[in-house]
C-alpha positions as a printed Julia matrix, in Angstrom:
312×3 Matrix{Float64}:
 21.48  237.01   77.41
 23.18  236.09   80.64
 23.3   238.99   83.08
 25.24  238.85   86.33
 22.91  240.51   88.85
 24.56  240.13   92.25
 27.71  238.97   94.0
 25.96  236.88   96.66
 27.88  237.43   99.91
 27.23  237.23  103.65
 29.38  238.46  106.55
 29.89  236.09  109.51
 31.67  236.69  112.81
 35.07  235.01  112.94
 37.03  236.22  115.94
 37.97  239.03  118.29
 41.75  239.46  118.44
 44.54  241.79  119.43
 45.33  244.21  116.63
 49.06  243.73  116.62
 51.16  244.64  119.56
 54.66  243.23  119.2
 58.19  243.4   120.51
 58.96  245.78  123.36
 55.42  247.26  123.23
 53.9   243.89  124.03
 56.51  243.2   126.75
 55.92  246.51  128.57
 52.11  246.48  128.71
 49.15  244.17  128.71
 46.78  244.96  125.83
 43.58  246.73  126.9
 40.09  245.89  125.68
 40.3   248.76  123.21
 43.32  247.14  121.58
 41.18  244.34  120.13
 39.41  244.2   116.81
 36.44  242.14  115.65
 36.99  240.23  112.42
 34.23  239.04  110.1
 34.59  236.71  107.14
 32.85  237.61  103.92
 31.37  234.37  102.66
 31.01  234.29   98.87
 28.28  231.97   97.62
 28.64  232.88   93.98
 27.33  235.12   91.19
 23.54  235.26   90.74
 22.99  235.2    87.01
 19.84  236.15   85.13
 18.96  234.22   81.98
 16.74  236.72   80.19
 15.47  234.1    77.7
 13.71  232.24   80.52
 13.66  234.96   83.17
 15.26  232.53   85.59
 18.0   233.12   88.18
 20.72  230.64   89.0
 23.95  230.59   91.01
 27.43  230.36   89.5
 29.41  229.14   92.47
 33.17  229.35   93.22
 34.92  226.71   91.14
 32.55  227.19   88.19
 33.8   228.51   84.88
 32.5   231.44   82.85
 33.28  233.16   79.53
 32.97  236.93   79.64
 31.55  239.11   76.82
 31.75  242.8    76.05
 28.89  243.86   78.33
 27.61  246.7    76.14
 23.96  246.55   77.16
 22.99  247.59   80.68
 19.67  246.5    82.11
 17.46  247.86   84.87
 18.49  247.03   88.43
 16.38  245.11   90.97
 13.49  247.41   91.83
 11.09  245.24   93.9
 11.21  243.48   97.24
 11.5   244.74  100.83
 14.16  247.11  102.14
 13.46  246.09  105.72
 15.22  242.72  105.95
 17.4   240.19  104.17
 15.65  238.42  101.31
 16.41  235.35   99.22
 18.17  236.81   96.2
 17.44  233.75   94.06
 13.74  234.58   94.28
 14.02  238.08   92.94
 12.57  239.26   89.68
 14.45  241.64   87.44
 13.33  244.02   84.7
 14.93  243.51   81.28
 14.46  247.04   80.01
 17.38  249.32   79.25
 18.71  251.87   81.73
 17.16  255.36   81.75
 18.91  257.12   84.63
 22.39  257.3    86.12
 21.15  255.26   89.03
 20.75  252.27   86.77
 16.96  252.03   86.48
 14.65  252.0    83.49
 12.14  254.81   82.98
  9.31  252.71   84.44
 11.14  251.88   87.69
 13.16  255.13   88.14
 10.72  256.2    90.85
 10.34  252.83   92.6
 11.01  252.63   96.36
 14.41  251.05   95.77
 15.3   253.8    93.34
 14.31  256.37   95.95
 16.53  254.57   98.48
 19.47  254.58   96.08
 18.87  258.23   95.26
 18.89  259.05   98.99
 22.15  257.21   99.73
 24.0   257.45   96.44
 23.18  260.86   94.94
 24.36  264.19   96.23
 22.94  267.62   97.07
 19.24  268.53   97.35
 18.23  265.58   95.13
 19.63  263.17   97.75
 17.96  264.84  100.75
 14.64  265.15   98.99
 14.71  261.41   98.28
 15.54  260.79  101.94
 12.4   262.67  102.99
 10.3   260.57  100.64
 11.94  257.42  101.97
 11.13  258.39  105.59
  7.47  258.97  104.67
  7.28  255.53  102.97
  9.19  253.53  105.64
  7.8   255.37  108.72
 10.49  254.49  111.26
 10.45  250.74  110.46
 14.1   250.78  109.38
 17.31  251.72  111.16
 20.22  253.33  109.35
 23.85  253.67  110.4
 26.7   256.1   109.71
 30.09  254.39  109.66
 33.73  255.41  109.18
 36.23  253.42  107.1
 40.03  253.77  107.17
 41.34  252.72  103.75
 45.0   253.44  104.41
 45.37  256.72  102.58
 42.33  258.34  104.18
 39.1   258.15  106.09
 35.73  257.72  104.37
 32.33  258.3   105.96
 29.38  256.32  104.69
 25.84  255.22  105.52
 23.64  252.17  104.95
 20.87  250.09  106.51
 22.0   248.8   109.91
 21.3   245.16  109.06
 23.58  245.45  106.04
 26.53  247.11  107.75
 29.09  244.28  107.61
 28.25  243.22  104.06
 28.46  246.87  103.01
 31.91  247.28  104.52
 32.98  243.97  102.9
 31.93  245.42   99.54
 34.48  248.21   99.7
 38.26  248.34  100.12
 39.17  248.97  103.74
 41.64  248.26  106.46
 39.46  248.93  109.53
 35.94  250.28  110.05
 33.68  251.49  112.88
 30.01  252.3   113.41
 29.43  255.9   114.56
 25.67  256.41  115.02
 22.25  254.93  114.28
 18.93  256.62  113.41
 15.47  255.53  112.2
 15.42  258.55  109.87
 17.14  258.32  106.51
 17.17  262.1   106.28
 18.87  262.57  109.67
 21.51  259.92  108.92
 22.32  261.39  105.47
 22.52  264.9   106.92
 24.95  263.62  109.51
 26.99  261.81  106.83
 27.18  264.99  104.71
 28.18  267.04  107.79
 30.94  264.61  108.79
 32.17  264.33  105.21
 32.97  268.05  105.21
 35.26  267.81  108.25
 39.05  268.06  107.72
 40.51  264.6   107.06
 37.15  263.0   106.22
 35.37  262.52  102.89
 32.32  260.92  101.35
 34.17  260.55   98.06
 37.44  258.72   98.67
 40.57  258.96   96.54
 41.38  256.1    94.25
 42.22  253.08   96.36
 44.4   250.26   95.01
 43.77  246.83   96.53
 47.49  246.09   96.95
 48.11  249.34   98.88
 45.19  248.57  101.2
 46.2   244.94  101.72
 49.72  245.86  102.73
 48.83  248.93  104.8
 49.76  248.36  108.51
 46.49  247.5   110.31
 47.8   248.89  113.59
 48.37  252.3   112.06
 44.88  252.44  110.65
 43.46  251.14  113.94
 45.03  253.87  116.01
 43.96  256.62  113.61
 40.41  255.34  113.36
 40.08  254.82  117.09
 41.19  258.41  117.88
 38.95  259.88  115.2
 35.88  257.9   116.11
 36.2   258.84  119.79
 36.21  262.54  118.87
 33.29  262.24  116.48
 31.06  260.19  118.86
 31.74  262.7   121.64
 31.0   265.63  119.36
 27.72  264.29  117.97
 26.72  262.99  121.43
 26.1   259.49  120.22
 25.69  256.61  122.68
 27.26  254.15  120.2
 29.83  251.82  121.74
 33.1   251.9   119.84
 33.87  248.56  118.23
 36.44  248.58  115.47
 36.13  245.79  112.99
 37.2   244.52  109.56
 35.61  242.21  107.02
 38.08  239.88  105.29
 37.58  237.43  102.42
 37.42  233.69  102.98
 40.68  233.17  101.17
 44.08  234.67  101.9
 44.44  238.34  101.06
 47.76  237.55   99.34
 45.72  235.95   96.53
 44.18  239.3    95.81
 47.55  241.05   96.04
 49.1   238.96   93.28
 46.1   239.27   90.97
 46.17  241.61   87.97
 43.68  244.47   88.26
 42.02  244.42   84.87
 39.05  245.63   82.81
 36.45  243.63   80.96
 37.82  244.13   77.47
 41.14  242.45   78.4
 39.68  239.17   79.62
 36.81  238.49   77.23
 36.4   235.23   75.28
 38.48  233.25   77.84
 37.43  230.41   80.07
 37.86  231.7    83.64
 37.28  230.13   87.01
 35.22  232.02   89.59
 37.26  232.18   92.82
 36.05  234.84   95.28
 34.6   238.27   95.81
 35.76  240.98   98.19
 35.88  244.79   98.34
 33.66  245.16   95.3
 36.03  243.06   93.12
 35.44  239.66   91.56
 38.51  237.39   91.65
 38.98  235.08   88.61
 41.62  232.61   87.61
 42.78  231.33   84.21
 42.76  227.5    84.27
 46.13  225.7    84.15
 48.04  228.88   84.82
 49.11  230.95   87.8
 47.2   233.99   86.47
 44.63  235.69   88.68
 42.51  238.7    87.72
 40.38  241.09   89.77
 37.69  243.17   88.07
 35.32  245.75   89.54
 31.72  244.65   89.99
 30.3   247.64   88.22
 31.89  246.5    84.94
 29.94  243.27   85.09
 26.73  243.62   87.04
 23.43  244.26   85.17
 25.22  244.05   81.85
 25.3   241.3    79.17
 28.81  240.53   80.35
 28.63  236.69   80.56
 28.58  234.83   77.25
 28.58  231.32   78.59
 28.79  229.07   81.64
 31.26  226.21   81.22
């Protein structure tokens, strides 16, 4: 079986630029420092694929061709390796047992350190906070976590992650603009803050359905002003010393390519030769050779499943 395990991406600084004054507004006033936004590019190196017959990993790069299958069988997620720093994903080792829990782990690895981390940051309620306590005991202040806020056009979403993964994490989700709110060395404290903020009017941990096209065409200046005002109030309220720096993480290619792509599901594009193009906001962008057809499909439909039949 060929199992896509990871969309291999890395966020790199691109520029710091004015967010979009124009016309009379630009004529009447000089933009202030707060009117600038930092832009990062999400570099897409390819899909890391697991050949279960040899237990080897290899990279399917942009420009390569794949044939997708039905993806019925889901295998255990990556459960080993450090949480503390960036690793080489081509040197990982994956379990080939079937999934036992909703987190995506087999029975044997459902209580691994990575599973505890995922339970802390992905689950809800007491189960989440209990896992965060266990994570703090295991990590012992060797890791910094961050709470962030994302404007995705139709709303504001609060989230959390490891600090060193912030820009990649934002690049993995649909957004217009984002900002870091606070850092802590305690997973429990950062998750408690996330839960508290998510209950405030106008904020949520569970965003409404977000279409890529709506986000792509949403006015960045409108999101920027809303997020700037909201983040100022929150940072003052929680007494954080975090400096406000609004940013966005864009794909390497033009966003218009995503906007003209058909949002599809796995069953509609199986048994076809498709070119791997790009990855952004949790979607894989594919193209049908010798046509003008582009498709975007959510990563969760492909990853850790037997969803690739062949590499062409």
